[in-house]
Steps between C-alpha positions, in 0.01 A plus 500: 500500500591167337627544155618245235880476429486760223342745759217615264184310612366515852377160612329659801312823509414737770143612564586832328649321197179289457285809551685685222492212262152400561343851521343416839545691827721350772181487719323291226788250496478472878126453473549229249755323714266521804217344291727210396539603127873542513778405727830664603772411746701711723870578467755542777407868518127387533405648166247322279657335203300357213595250229493648145213263423280707719471751216314246287283406780406861566426560133270210510325628812455842325347335182271287695388803715429695183274227383311504832638196663470547882830491697383201684465297185835620370661388815337161489612445142847617562536296827529170300799639302852516645635832623865396433489505124351726233154412374518333171286535184321176612424650838348807335287283264361321788426818689366688203266216409334516840473879504392498150192277577425724804523809290264349238244435775528851637460639141207284444345625822581854424358474145183361632464768752575776244242362270230504775591837640220682308223288663458313814773258583271282709629585841174449687554823695148644455652833386318507172135546490447316170715237333261290289787354284733373763320494828125521499334507832853481660539125441880536526478651841347171625802311375755680713721814526740649242515480125305171460500498122868576457592227758271245328675585160839448659408182657351366178810600306723321761280190477507496122885529500538207742261284300676576171782265444 
């Protein structure tokens, strides 16, 4: 363990230390490392050692996961940030703005789905005998597969956002 001169603060943490401090299982930390989300190095005894800054990185990963951000997107976002220093407030602002926009899109999509659950969602699946309001004569089935109306609404919202300065 590397410590500061006053011997109180560990500069490097073992995988067990990180697990205890972060509330994650050791196996989860190994998984994160395998996926490129965090990095460690090996000491002379071939034990993993993490910089203290990994605790903030792990906290950000946990927050992003709770909001539904896929691990691949978390990895991509973190990959442009250095592993050799703690993430800053500015780093967090950049990450959270990206994830906030994605979360807003998911919320809008889920809200639209919720609001349409009591009727046909326009999937074109031919599972409903009668849908005079949303899909008379299975017109949507001719447009393709899946939730046609929901996808059209999402595309329309995206185009409006792009066109709005």
